[in-house]
C-alpha positions, 0 to 999 in steps of 0.5 A, a space after each residue: 535495451 529493452 525491458 519486458 514491462 516497458 511502456 512503449 512510446 511512438 512519438 517524434 514530438 519532442 515537447 509530446 515525449 518529455 510529458 510521457 516519459 515524464 508521467 512515466 517516471 513518476 508512475 515508477 515505470 520504465 520506457 521504451 522509445 521507438 523512433 523512426 522505423 516501424 516498431 515490429 510484432 514483438 515489440 508492440 505485443 509485449 509491452 504493457 501499454 503502447 503510448 502513440 503519438 498523433 504525429 506517428 498516427 498521422 504519419 501512419 506506419 510504412 507498410 500503411 497499417 499497425 502490427 495488430 490489434 491488441 488492448 492498451 494503446 493508446 493515441 495521444 494529441 495535443 490540439 483538442 480542436 483536430 476531431 479528425 484524430 478520432 479516425 486515426 484512433 479507431 484505425 489504430 485500433 485505441 482503446 482511448 484517445 487522450 489530450 494532454 494536459 487536462 487527459 494527465 491524471 487519467 493517464 498517470 492512473 493507467 500507466 501505473 496500472 499497467 506496470 503494478 498489475 493490479 489484482 486483489 487489494 491488500 488485506 489491511 489491518 490496523 491495530 489499536 491499542 485500548 489504552 497506553 501500554 496495552 502492546 498495539 504495537 508489538 501486535 501490528 509489527 508481529 502481524 507484518 514479520 509472520 505474514 512476511 513469513 509465510 511467504 506474504 507480500 506485506 508492508 507495515 506503516 507506522 501511524 503513530 507519530 509519538 510511538 517512536 518510530 517502529 523501526 526501533 522494534 524491528 531492529 532497524 534504526 539505522 536501515 537506509 531508506 525513507 522515512 514519512 518526512 519523505 512522503 508529506 507531500 505525496 499527492 495523486 497516484 503512487 506506484 506501488 511498486 517505486 513505494 516498496 522497493 524505496 522502503 527498508 526492508 526489514 525481516 521479509 517486510 516492507 516498513 514506512 516508519 516514523 523517524 526521531 525527529 520532530 513528530 511529522 504532522 501528515 496531512 490526510 492526502 498523504 496517507 491516501 496516497 501511501 496506504 492506496 499504492 501499499 494496497 495495490 500489490 496485493 498480500 497483507 499491509 499492517 498499520 499501527 495506529 494511534 488512539 486519538 486518531 489524527 486527520 492521516 489516521 483518520 484517513 487510513 481507518 477509514 481504509 481498514 479491512 479489519 480493526 484490532 483493539 488490544 486491551 488488557 482485561 481490566 477494568 481501567 482498560 475497558 474504561 479506555 477502550 470504549 473512548 478509543 471505540 467512541 472516536 477511532 473505532 467508529 470509522 471501523 468497519 470492522 473493530 474486534 477485540 484482542 484480549 491480553 491476560 488480566 491479573 488476579 480477578 480480572 476479565 477474560 476475553 469473553 468478558 472483556 468483548 461483551 463488555 466493549 459490545 465488540 467481537 473476539 479476535 482472539 486471547 493474546 497470551 502472553 510470552 516469555 523473555 518477549 521483552 528482553 528479545 526485543 531488546 536484543 534486536 529481535 521483533 515481536 513474532 520473529 520466534 515462530 514457534 512463539 505465543 505472539 507468532 502462533 496467535 498471529 499465524 492463526 488470525 491471519 488464517 482466519 481473515 485472508 480467505 475471508 479478505 481474498 487478499 493475494 499472497 
């Protein structure tokens, strides 16, 4: 049975068909194979991408012509020495002539683009602590929960292998679905739709968390693959990142649209935050301070930002009973009228128009 967004494949070459089906499966794309009889104009037009084997192009349709010229038609052949394939590509109206296996990486990207409907990339926000216990993980979760409550497509990525797992903070440590160990070997192109569908859904967002097993070393390639796929779907992507960047965090920092450095209003925190700014912070194109309330004689937000030499994203007030709510399985930001959720809503309102991120 045909699916509206199925890639249409026309070939009787079994070896080529196996290759094309493999590439579609890797991209998370449904495939519809049209055998034998000429394909109808309706099937030809509705497919997001049409892959025509050169065996079918050489045989030509029974009516002597193809249903009609349209974008997204690719001609796939195996014989690199057959230069007549270009004439068949012209008759077909193909936008590209491809020869696997050499052209497989390009074709894999084209298939993924066809089913992912790429548009404006997601606003990608990373949260770091200026010192331990600053509340960076709570802010990252609250931003994601708030964005999801606003109806935005939201992905929350746990970038701190020593943090104990963000699924715990969201009350979903028993939720089914893959954690980071399932993605450590990820390379190349990953379908954003396939990634989002596989991840645990908690409070309206998709979560990729670390687990409680031995700390998983994340290669930079795995982070690049996952984060690129997550960003491709638009909306908001939030990362909770460690203060000392490993290779995966370094890759993530370079992709951020906005970095938030959470710093309590105290001199000792300023000293720690300066070290983070000099290392991890130097990789972020737009890094801003989120100040926490100072104790008696502490530093207010504007003074804290001045000492650190960074713009002030805002002053994050304390929220009574936040710790108790978290212990009860309620994630940070779940209280829509609370101080934390209000802060996050204001921050997202300011950031999203400038980024052009899609909902």
